[in-house]
C-alpha positions in Angstrom: 0.0 0.0 0.0 2.8 2.5 0.7 4.2 1.8 -2.9 0.8 2.6 -4.4 0.5 5.9 -2.4 4.0 6.9 -3.3 3.4 6.1 -6.9 0.2 8.3 -6.9 2.1 11.1 -5.2 4.9 10.9 -7.8 2.4 10.8 -10.7 0.6 13.8 -9.2 3.9 15.7 -9.0 4.8 14.9 -12.6 1.4 15.9 -13.9 1.6 19.2 -11.9 5.1 19.9 -13.2 3.8 19.3 -16.7 0.9 21.6 -16.5 2.8 24.3 -14.7 6.0 24.5 -16.6 5.7 22.6 -20.0 2.3 23.1 -21.3 1.4 26.7 -22.3 -2.2 27.8 -21.5 -4.4 28.7 -24.4 -6.6 31.7 -23.8 -10.3 30.9 -24.0 -12.9 33.0 -25.8 -14.2 34.6 -22.6 -10.7 35.5 -21.5 -10.0 37.2 -24.8 -13.3 39.2 -24.5 -12.4 40.3 -21.1 -8.9 41.3 -22.1 -10.3 43.3 -25.0 -12.6 45.2 -22.8 -9.9 46.1 -20.4 -7.7 47.6 -23.1 -10.5 49.8 -24.5 -11.1 53.1 -22.9 -14.0 53.3 -20.4 -16.6 56.0 -21.1 -17.0 58.3 -18.1 -20.0 60.4 -17.4 -19.7 63.1 -14.7 -22.8 62.8 -12.6 -21.9 65.5 -10.1 -24.4 67.9 -11.5 -27.2 65.5 -10.8 -26.4 65.0 -7.1 -28.7 66.9 -4.8 -27.2 69.5 -2.5 -26.3 68.5 1.1 -28.9 68.8 3.7 -28.8 72.1 5.4 -27.1 74.0 2.6 -28.8 76.7 0.6 -28.4 76.7 -3.1 
């Protein structure tokens, strides 16, 4: 039984090393859409003129 456990641990370490260091990740479609949205400028609307005045101030 310890040999089976050790073999599984070794197999797990090999697979982890393969996926972390050897295989390059391929970006998915949702990741590409999110990256494209981040590089585009964000439209900003100044809404300060629509905010009511503070309570107790005269305007």
